[in-house]
C-alpha positions in Angstrom: -74.7 200.1 -99.8 -75.1 196.4 -100.5 -73.1 193.4 -99.1 -70.4 193.7 -101.7 -69.4 197.2 -100.7 -71.1 199.2 -103.5 -72.6 202.5 -102.5 -74.7 204.1 -105.2 -72.6 202.5 -107.9 -69.3 203.4 -106.2 -66.8 200.8 -104.9 -65.7 201.5 -101.4 -62.0 201.0 -100.6 -61.7 199.0 -97.4 -59.8 196.0 -95.8 -60.7 192.4 -95.5 -60.8 192.7 -91.7 -63.4 195.4 -91.9 -65.5 193.3 -94.3 -65.4 190.4 -91.9 -66.1 192.6 -88.9 -69.2 194.1 -90.7 -70.4 190.7 -91.9 -70.7 189.2 -88.4 -72.8 192.1 -87.1 -76.6 192.2 -87.5 -77.6 194.2 -90.6 -79.1 197.2 -88.7 -75.7 197.8 -87.0 -73.0 196.4 -89.4 -73.1 196.0 -93.1 -75.3 199.0 -94.0 -73.7 201.4 -91.6 -72.7 204.5 -93.6 -69.4 204.8 -91.8 -68.0 201.7 -93.5 -64.3 202.5 -92.8 -64.8 203.9 -89.3 -62.1 203.3 -86.9 -63.7 202.1 -83.6 -62.3 203.1 -80.3 -62.5 200.8 -77.2 -65.7 202.5 -75.8 -67.4 202.4 -79.3 -66.7 198.7 -79.6 -68.2 198.1 -76.1 -71.3 200.0 -77.2 -71.5 198.2 -80.5 -71.4 194.8 -78.7 -74.0 195.9 -76.2 -76.3 197.1 -79.1 -75.8 193.9 -80.9 -76.9 191.9 -77.9 -80.0 194.1 -77.5 -81.0 193.6 -81.1 -80.4 189.9 -81.0 -82.5 189.6 -77.9 -85.3 191.5 -79.6 -85.1 189.2 -82.7 -85.1 186.2 -80.5 -88.2 187.4 -78.6 -90.0 188.0 -81.9 -89.2 184.5 -83.2 -90.3 182.8 -80.0 -93.7 184.4 -80.0 
């Protein structure tokens, strides 16, 4: 899937809110997640935020070195 919502030549039907939500997440977590239209529960959002912070911390450590 690319940043415009195409998946192997198919257009994925989704909402603007989901596109914005996926756009702000790091690529390993957000945009290229195969569950593009997944409905996140409270605990899943908590885990998603935690994973995002872990990834951003790793990226920051790589850049500083």
